[in-house]
C-alpha positions in Angstrom: -12.9 -0.5 -22.8 -13.4 -4.1 -21.8 -14.1 -6.7 -24.3 -17.8 -6.3 -23.8 -17.6 -2.5 -24.5 -18.0 -1.4 -20.9 -15.6 0.9 -19.1 -13.1 -0.9 -16.8 -14.1 -0.8 -13.2 -11.7 0.8 -10.7 -11.9 0.5 -6.9 -10.3 3.4 -5.1 -9.1 3.1 -1.5 -6.5 4.9 0.6 -5.3 5.4 4.2 -5.6 9.2 4.5 -9.3 9.1 4.8 -12.2 9.4 2.3 -12.1 13.2 2.1 -8.3 13.4 1.6 -7.3 15.6 -1.3 -5.1 12.9 -2.9 -8.0 10.4 -3.2 -10.4 13.1 -4.4 -8.0 14.3 -7.0 -7.5 10.8 -8.3 -11.3 10.2 -8.4 -11.8 13.4 -10.5 -9.0 12.3 -12.8 -10.5 8.9 -13.5 -14.3 9.5 -13.5 -15.7 9.7 -16.9 -13.1 7.3 -18.4 -13.7 4.5 -15.9 -16.4 3.1 -13.7 -15.1 4.3 -10.3 -16.2 3.3 -6.8 -14.5 4.4 -3.6 -14.3 2.5 -0.3 -12.1 4.4 2.1 -11.6 5.0 5.8 -13.7 7.5 7.6 -10.7 8.9 9.4 -7.0 9.0 8.6 -5.3 5.6 9.1 -1.8 6.3 8.1 0.7 3.7 9.4 -2.1 1.1 9.9 -0.3 -1.4 7.8 -2.3 -4.6 7.2 -4.2 -4.3 10.5 -7.9 -5.2 10.7 -10.7 -4.1 12.9 -11.9 -7.7 13.5 -14.3 -7.7 16.5 -15.0 -4.0 16.2 -18.1 -3.0 14.4 -17.6 -0.7 11.4 -20.0 2.1 10.5 -20.5 2.4 6.8 -21.9 5.5 5.3 -22.8 6.0 1.5 -21.3 9.1 0.0 -23.2 10.9 -2.8 -22.6 13.9 -5.0 -25.6 15.6 -6.6 -27.6 12.5 -5.8 -25.1 10.1 -7.4 -23.4 7.5 -5.3 -19.6 7.6 -5.6 -18.4 5.7 -2.6 -18.6 4.5 1.0 -17.0 5.8 4.1 -15.9 2.9 6.3 -15.0 3.3 10.0 -12.1 0.9 9.7 -8.6 0.3 8.4 -7.5 0.4 4.7 -7.5 -3.4 4.7 -11.0 -3.4 6.2 -12.1 -1.2 3.3 -10.8 -3.6 0.7 -12.3 -6.6 2.3 -15.6 -4.9 2.6 -15.6 -3.7 -1.0 -14.5 -7.1 -2.5 -17.1 -9.0 -0.5 -20.2 -6.9 0.3 -20.0 -4.2 -2.4 -19.0 -6.5 -5.1 -22.3 -8.4 -4.7 -24.4 -5.3 -3.7 -23.4 -3.3 -6.8 -22.3 -6.1 -9.1 -18.9 -4.4 -9.0 -16.1 -6.7 -10.0 -13.0 -4.4 -10.2 -10.5 -4.7 -13.0 -8.0 -2.8 -10.9 -7.7 -1.6 -7.3 -5.9 1.8 -6.8 -4.7 2.8 -3.4 -3.9 6.5 -2.8 -2.9 9.1 -3.7 -1.0 9.0 -0.4 0.3 12.1 1.4 4.0 11.1 1.5 6.5 8.7 0.0 6.0 5.0 0.4 9.4 3.7 -0.7 12.1 1.8 1.1 11.1 0.5 4.6 7.9 2.6 4.7 6.1 0.0 2.7 6.0 -2.3 5.7 4.0 0.3 7.7 2.0 1.9 5.0 -1.8 1.6 5.0 -1.7 2.7 1.4 0.5 -0.3 0.3 -1.4 -2.6 2.7 -4.7 -1.9 0.9 -3.1 -2.8 -2.4 -1.6 -5.9 -0.9 -5.1 -6.9 0.5 -6.5 -6.7 -3.0 -3.7 -8.8 -4.4 -4.4 -11.4 -1.7 -7.9 -11.6 -3.2 -6.4 -12.1 -6.6 -7.1 -8.6 -8.0 -4.4 -6.5 -9.8 -3.6 -3.5 -7.6 -1.3 -0.5 -7.4 -0.4 1.8 -4.5 0.2 5.4 -5.4 2.1 7.9 -3.3 3.2 11.5 -3.6 6.6 12.5 -2.1 5.3 15.7 -0.5 6.4 15.6 3.2 7.9 18.9 4.2 6.6 20.5 1.0 4.4 23.6 1.6 2.1 22.6 -1.3 1.3 19.0 -2.4 0.6 18.8 -6.1 -2.1 16.2 -6.1 -3.7 17.2 -9.4 -0.4 16.6 -11.2 0.1 13.3 -9.4 -3.4 12.2 -10.4 -2.6 13.0 -14.0 0.4 10.7 -13.7 -1.7 7.8 -12.3 -4.4 8.3 -15.0 -1.8 8.2 -17.7 -0.3 5.0 -16.4 -3.6 3.1 -15.7 -4.1 1.9 -19.3 -0.7 0.1 -19.2 -1.3 -1.3 -15.7 -4.7 -2.7 -16.9 -3.1 -4.7 -19.7 0.3 -5.5 -18.2 1.0 -9.1 -17.4 1.2 -9.3 -13.6 2.9 -12.3 -11.8 0.9 -14.0 -9.1 1.2 -12.6 -5.6 2.6 -9.3 -6.7 1.5 -5.6 -6.4 2.6 -2.4 -8.1 4.0 0.4 -6.0 4.1 3.9 -7.7 5.9 6.8 -6.1 5.7 10.3 -7.6 7.9 13.3 -6.9 6.1 16.5 -5.8 6.5 18.4 -9.0 4.4 20.6 -11.4 4.6 18.8 -14.6 3.3 21.4 -17.0 2.5 19.9 -20.4 4.8 16.9 -20.1 5.3 14.1 -17.6 8.5 13.1 -15.8 10.6 10.1 -16.7 9.4 6.8 -15.3 11.8 4.0 -14.1 11.1 0.4 -13.1 12.9 0.3 -9.7 13.8 -2.1 -6.9 12.7 -1.9 -3.3 15.1 0.5 -1.5 16.0 0.8 2.2 15.3 4.4 3.2 13.3 4.9 6.4 11.9 7.8 8.5 14.0 8.4 11.6 12.0 8.0 14.8 12.0 11.0 17.0 9.9 10.8 20.2 8.7 14.0 21.9 7.3 14.2 25.4 4.2 16.4 25.1 2.3 15.7 28.4 2.9 14.3 31.8 0.3 13.3 34.5 2.1 12.0 37.6 4.2 9.0 36.6 2.4 8.7 33.3 4.4 10.1 30.3 2.7 10.8 27.0 4.9 10.7 23.9 4.4 11.3 20.2 6.6 10.0 17.4 7.3 13.2 15.5 10.0 12.0 13.2 9.7 13.2 9.6 13.3 13.1 8.5 13.9 10.6 5.8 17.1 8.7 6.1 18.2 7.6 2.7 20.0 4.3 2.5 19.5 3.4 -1.2 21.2 0.2 -2.2 21.6 1.3 -5.8 20.7 4.0 -8.3 17.8 1.8 -9.4 16.1 1.8 -6.0 12.7 3.5 -5.5 13.9 6.0 -2.9 16.9 7.1 -5.0 14.7 7.4 -8.1 12.2 9.8 -6.6 14.9 11.8 -5.0 16.2 12.3 -8.6 12.8 13.7 -9.7 11.7 10.6 -11.6 8.6 8.4 -11.2 9.3 5.1 -9.5 7.3 2.0 -10.3 8.3 -1.2 -8.5 6.8 -4.6 -8.4 6.5 -6.0 -4.8 5.9 -9.6 -3.9 3.6 -10.8 -1.2 5.5 -14.1 -1.2 8.1 -13.3 1.5 9.9 -16.6 1.1 13.6 -16.1 0.5 15.1 -18.4 -2.3 17.8 -20.4 -0.6 20.6 -22.2 -2.4 20.4 -26.0 -2.4 23.6 -26.3 -0.3 21.9 -24.4 2.5 19.1 -26.9 2.7 21.5 -29.9 2.5 23.5 -28.5 5.3 20.4 -28.0 7.5 19.2 -31.5 6.8 22.6 -32.9 7.7 22.7 -31.0 10.9 19.1 -31.9 11.8 19.4 -35.6 11.0 22.5 -35.9 13.2 20.7 -34.1 16.0 17.4 -36.1 15.9 18.6 -39.3 17.6 20.0 -37.3 20.5 16.8 -35.3 20.8 14.7 -38.5 20.8 16.9 -40.2 23.5 16.7 -37.1 25.7 12.9 -37.0 25.5 12.7 -40.6 26.8 14.7 -39.9 29.9 12.7 -40.2 33.1 12.6 -36.8 34.9 14.0 -36.7 38.3 11.5 -36.5 41.2 
């Protein structure tokens, strides 16, 4: 409960679409304990990253169950959904979320996948607005059955800690869950670093019309390039939960000697650049 006795407010988003089983499993696991509102894409937007619809109009449709409003279907990207919820819905419903949860995604979002993921992008968008957020993904590619209910139980068990954990500015949680039936227990959880695995690109020609060739990227093979045993991709491969803290500040911390060397180089170059710019061009 919050300090005023009300249940914490959770905003749910995703990139697989509002009717995706991962999001619906998460909604069922959290409703009753929390005040939950959903704002999710009308259609699947996997791989959308941080893209926005911008000049395109977005159709927004309320979704109800037995007469009760539980969310909004937004004809836009995951980032669009977060922007819409944190602007329009926040005032319309007096809904100030205590936490934004993105997922549960169909597939791993570890390693290099985080740069393309609409799931992670939605969590990042919330962070840019100053809200704590966590992306949640299930490593279920090439698995005949994804265990979303088990994954939702994991997220629900972790939410109380996420709500009270001190979160540095410009940071976002990224949770990856192995596709496992957990029974009465839960798997081990590790705080991990951002790995380097990636999905190998495999382009397949599926149609040709004259000189026009139509390809699809059908690559689903995960190439593991884990830097260490503590990386997110290696952790999930070992059957453990991976929780990593990602930064939206992409600035790389440089040593002072690097900056001094750059300044020395630039200061020596500047007079020559200035003299060159004053030269009269040949006619």
